[in-house]
C-alpha positions in Angstrom: 0.0 0.0 -0.2 3.0 2.7 0.7 4.3 2.2 -2.6 1.5 2.3 -4.3 0.1 5.7 -2.6 3.9 7.4 -2.8 3.6 6.1 -6.3 0.2 8.0 -7.0 1.1 10.9 -5.2 4.1 11.7 -7.6 1.9 11.4 -10.1 -0.5 13.7 -9.2 2.6 15.8 -8.3 3.4 16.2 -11.6 0.7 16.6 -13.3 0.7 20.1 -11.1 2.7 21.4 -13.0 4.0 23.1 -9.4 5.5 20.5 -7.3 6.7 16.7 -7.6 6.2 15.4 -4.4 5.0 16.2 -0.7 6.7 18.6 1.7 8.4 17.2 4.6 5.9 16.5 7.4 5.5 19.1 9.8 3.7 17.6 13.2 2.9 20.4 15.8 6.1 20.2 18.0 7.9 21.5 14.8 5.6 23.7 13.6 6.5 25.7 16.9 9.9 25.5 16.3 10.1 26.7 12.9 7.0 29.4 12.9 7.4 32.9 13.3 4.0 33.5 14.4 1.1 31.4 15.4 -2.7 32.9 16.2 -5.8 31.9 16.9 -7.8 33.4 14.1 -11.5 34.1 12.4 -11.4 33.1 8.7 -13.9 36.6 8.0 -13.9 36.0 4.1 -12.1 34.8 0.9 -11.7 35.7 -2.4 -10.3 35.4 -5.6 -7.4 36.9 -6.4 -7.0 38.6 -9.5 -5.5 36.6 -12.0 -2.3 36.7 -13.5 0.5 35.2 -15.2 1.4 33.5 -12.0 -1.4 33.5 -9.7 -4.3 31.0 -11.6 -6.9 30.5 -9.2 -5.2 31.6 -6.0 -7.7 33.5 -3.2 -6.4 35.3 -0.6 -8.1 34.8 2.9 -9.2 37.8 5.4 -8.6 36.3 9.1 -9.3 38.3 12.1 -6.2 37.9 14.6 -8.0 36.7 17.8 -5.1 35.9 19.8 -1.5 35.9 19.3 -0.2 32.5 20.7 3.8 33.2 18.8 5.0 36.6 17.6 3.0 39.6 18.2 0.9 40.2 15.5 -0.1 44.0 16.0 -3.0 44.2 13.1 -6.6 43.1 13.8 -7.3 41.4 10.5 -4.3 39.9 8.2 -4.8 38.7 4.5 -2.9 35.4 3.4 -2.7 34.0 -0.1 -3.0 30.1 -0.9 -3.7 28.6 -3.9 -6.7 25.1 -3.3 -6.4 24.3 -7.1 -2.7 22.8 -5.9 -2.5 19.1 -5.9 0.2 17.9 -4.3 1.6 18.9 -2.1 -1.4 19.6 -0.5 -2.2 23.0 0.1 -2.8 25.8 3.3 -6.7 26.2 2.6 -9.4 28.5 4.5 -12.9 28.5 4.9 -15.6 31.5 5.0 -16.9 32.2 9.0 -14.3 29.3 10.4 -12.1 28.8 13.4 -8.2 28.4 12.7 -4.7 28.0 14.6 -2.4 29.4 11.8 1.4 28.8 12.0 2.3 31.8 10.0 6.0 33.5 8.7 6.7 37.1 7.1 7.5 37.3 3.6 10.9 39.6 4.4 11.0 41.5 0.6 7.3 42.5 -0.2 6.0 42.2 4.1 2.9 39.6 3.5 1.8 36.6 5.3 1.9 33.4 4.3 1.3 29.9 5.8 4.4 27.7 7.0 4.3 23.9 5.9 1.6 24.4 3.9 -1.6 22.3 5.3 0.2 21.1 8.5 0.5 24.8 8.9 -3.5 25.8 8.4 -5.3 24.1 11.1 -9.5 25.2 10.6 -10.6 23.8 13.9 -14.0 23.5 16.3 -13.7 25.6 19.6 -13.0 23.2 21.6 -10.5 21.9 19.6 -8.4 25.1 19.6 -8.6 25.3 23.1 -6.9 21.3 23.3 -4.3 23.0 20.5 -3.7 26.0 22.8 -2.4 23.9 26.1 -0.4 21.8 23.7 1.2 24.7 22.1 1.9 26.8 25.1 2.9 23.4 26.8 5.7 23.0 24.2 7.1 26.2 24.1 7.7 26.1 27.5 9.7 22.4 27.4 11.5 24.0 24.2 13.2 26.6 26.9 14.4 23.8 29.3 18.3 24.0 29.0 18.7 20.7 30.4 18.6 17.9 27.5 18.0 15.3 29.0 14.8 16.6 31.2 13.7 18.4 27.9 13.6 14.9 25.9 11.7 13.7 29.0 9.3 16.7 28.6 8.9 16.3 25.4 8.3 12.5 25.4 5.2 13.4 28.1 4.3 16.1 25.6 3.9 13.8 22.7 1.8 10.6 25.1 -0.7 14.1 26.2 -0.8 14.6 22.0 -1.5 11.2 21.2 -4.0 10.3 24.1 -6.0 13.1 22.8 -8.0 12.3 19.1 -7.7 15.7 18.0 -4.0 16.0 18.5 -3.1 12.4 18.0 -1.1 12.6 14.9 0.9 15.0 16.4 1.9 13.0 18.8 2.3 9.7 17.0 3.7 10.8 13.8 7.0 11.6 16.1 6.7 8.7 18.7 6.5 6.1 15.9 7.7 8.1 12.2 7.8 4.7 10.4 4.1 3.8 11.1 3.1 6.1 8.9 3.9 6.5 5.2 4.4 9.9 5.2 7.7 9.6 7.1 8.9 8.4 3.5 9.2 12.3 2.8 10.1 13.4 6.1 13.4 15.5 5.9 13.5 16.6 9.0 15.9 15.0 12.0 13.6 12.0 13.5 14.5 11.7 17.2 14.4 8.5 19.2 11.7 9.2 21.7 9.5 5.8 21.4 12.2 4.2 23.4 12.2 6.1 26.2 8.1 5.8 26.5 8.0 4.1 30.4 5.2 1.3 31.3 2.6 3.7 32.2 2.4 5.8 29.7 2.1 2.8 27.5 -0.8 2.1 29.2 -2.0 5.1 28.2 -1.6 4.9 24.8 -3.0 1.4 24.8 -6.3 2.6 26.3 -6.3 5.6 24.3 -6.4 3.1 21.2 -8.8 0.6 22.7 -11.2 3.7 23.1 -11.0 5.7 19.6 -13.7 6.1 18.0 -12.1 8.0 15.0 -10.2 6.2 12.0 -7.6 3.5 13.9 -4.1 5.5 14.0 -1.5 2.8 13.3 1.4 4.4 14.9 -0.5 4.3 18.0 -1.0 0.5 17.1 2.3 -0.2 16.8 3.5 1.8 19.7 1.4 -0.7 22.1 1.3 -3.7 20.0 4.3 -5.8 22.1 3.0 -7.2 25.2 -0.4 -6.5 24.0 -0.3 -8.7 21.3 -3.7 -10.3 21.8 -5.6 -7.6 22.9 -4.8 -5.6 20.0 -5.4 -7.9 17.5 -8.8 -8.6 19.1 -9.0 -4.7 18.4 -8.2 -4.6 15.3 -9.9 -7.4 14.1 -12.9 -5.9 15.3 -12.4 -3.0 13.5 -11.9 -4.9 10.2 -15.0 -6.5 10.3 -16.9 -3.1 11.0 -15.0 -0.9 8.3 -17.3 1.3 6.6 -17.3 1.2 2.7 -15.7 4.2 2.5 -12.6 2.8 4.3 -11.9 -0.6 2.4 -9.3 1.1 0.7 -7.7 1.4 4.4 -7.9 -2.5 5.1 -4.2 -3.5 4.0 -3.2 -1.9 7.0 -5.5 -3.9 9.2 -5.2 -7.1 7.2 -1.0 -6.9 6.8 -1.4 -6.8 10.7 -3.7 -9.6 11.1 -2.4 -12.4 8.6 -0.3 -14.2 11.0 -3.7 -14.8 12.7 -4.6 -17.4 9.8 -3.1 -20.6 11.2 -3.3 -22.7 7.6 -0.5 -24.3 6.6 -0.8 -23.6 3.0 -0.3 -19.5 2.9 -1.1 -19.4 -0.9 -4.5 -18.3 -0.5 -3.6 -15.6 1.7 -0.9 -14.6 -1.1 -4.0 -14.3 -3.4 -6.6 -12.4 -1.3 -3.5 -9.8 -0.8 -2.6 -9.4 -4.3 -6.3 -9.2 -5.0 -6.9 -6.4 -2.7 -3.9 -4.7 -3.7 -5.4 -4.7 -7.6 -8.2 -3.2 -6.6 -7.5 -0.7 -3.4 -7.7 2.4 -5.5 -10.5 1.3 -7.8 -13.5 3.2 -5.9 -16.0 1.6 -8.3 -15.0 -1.8 -7.8 -16.4 -1.5 -4.2 -17.9 -5.0 -4.1 -15.0 -6.5 -4.9 -12.9 -4.7 -2.6 -15.9 -6.1 0.1 -15.8 -9.5 -1.1 -12.0 -9.7 -1.1 -12.0 -8.6 2.8 -14.8 -10.2 3.9 -12.7 -13.5 2.0 -9.9 -12.6 4.8 -12.2 -12.4 7.4 -13.7 -15.9 6.3 -9.9 -17.0 6.4 -9.2 -15.6 9.8 -11.9 -17.1 11.6 -11.9 -20.9 10.1 
């Protein structure tokens, strides 16, 4: 699956005539380190920028600055240009009458504001989600001031655990704790720190509880973080999720199947390999929904036998 997705992203990028591949992923800690400004804002409106040779389809977001979380923007309202038509990498997008947390830089040449790290730096959120992000941002700002390297590292791990425990900020934590579980780590050009190795038993148990009580799409970084010593419990959890997978998520089934295929106790693995190959063939052909469903059902039956 990962190779296929990467190939598709590259193709999309080439057809966009802008970029050939995604930018390096930017989880929250990295955004705070790199951004000049962080604001809580309200998108008053967006409007189309007058077209010229270089700005086909660009839009401008008028954003009321409600709070400064990093740096100081003295203006009540700022404008940020963005290109919603860009395909790959995923652009920053702003929507009328929405609340955002924006990670912003200022162009030294023309004085204009722009979103840092494209889609990673423009987070459209509900009010309650903004409060969660604000807490995590303020916490990591204080952690980054710690001069003792080991203390800063242990505090950072605890902060990443907090991020991963909450579904609103889950990816912000799991990507840094277990980047290899996310195919986007293929594009990561920032130094990956080994935070996973210092997770203690109490923290791991918290992560396991967060996974088992999750209501949204399964975060496989979280799965891989807690799997060791909890194999049976996590396998049962994943198998239940697979059996209840909604049709618009069928394409994600290989993540479940790759982690569950060991449950097939048959000595002959030929049928299992055929199922996996069949799924790979139809994975991104959304008009083949029935074929995908039947393939998943075959896999389930093989595990249950």
